[in-house]
C-alpha positions, 0 to 999 in steps of 0.5 A: 500500500502507498499509505495514501487514502482515496478522497471523495468530495461529496456535493449534495443534490438540489433541494437536499443537504449533506445530511440527506446523503449521510448513508452514502457517505458512511458507505464510502467511508466503510470502503476506505474513502475519506469523505468531505461532504459540502453543504452548499450556501447557495440556497439549494439545500433544503436547509442550511445552518452554520456558525459565524463568529459564534452565532448560528446563521441559517440559509433558507431554501431558494424558492423559484418564482414564476418570473425568475429566469431559471437558467440564470439562477441555476447557473449562478448556483452551479458556479457557486457550488463549483467554487465551494467544492474547489475550496473544500478540495483545497482544505483537504489538500492543506490538511494532507500537507499539514498546513 
């Protein structure tokens, strides 16, 4: 063995959150993968809470209105989600390097 562990950066689906996929992530871990599960802050999660400077903040699920340009809204979400996944990957790489 190389002494390295395979890594999965897990991105939840639209309308879900990282908890909704905990069984899948657990199963991946049981097969020897390190799993970093991102909870996106773009309004695509059914709910999202996080601490910011000691206080709990919540991001509500984004509800599309009939007048919304769905392509533009979803494209913006997809771009933000990609940035969050890249940031997560960089954090995992930094941990691996002891940074």
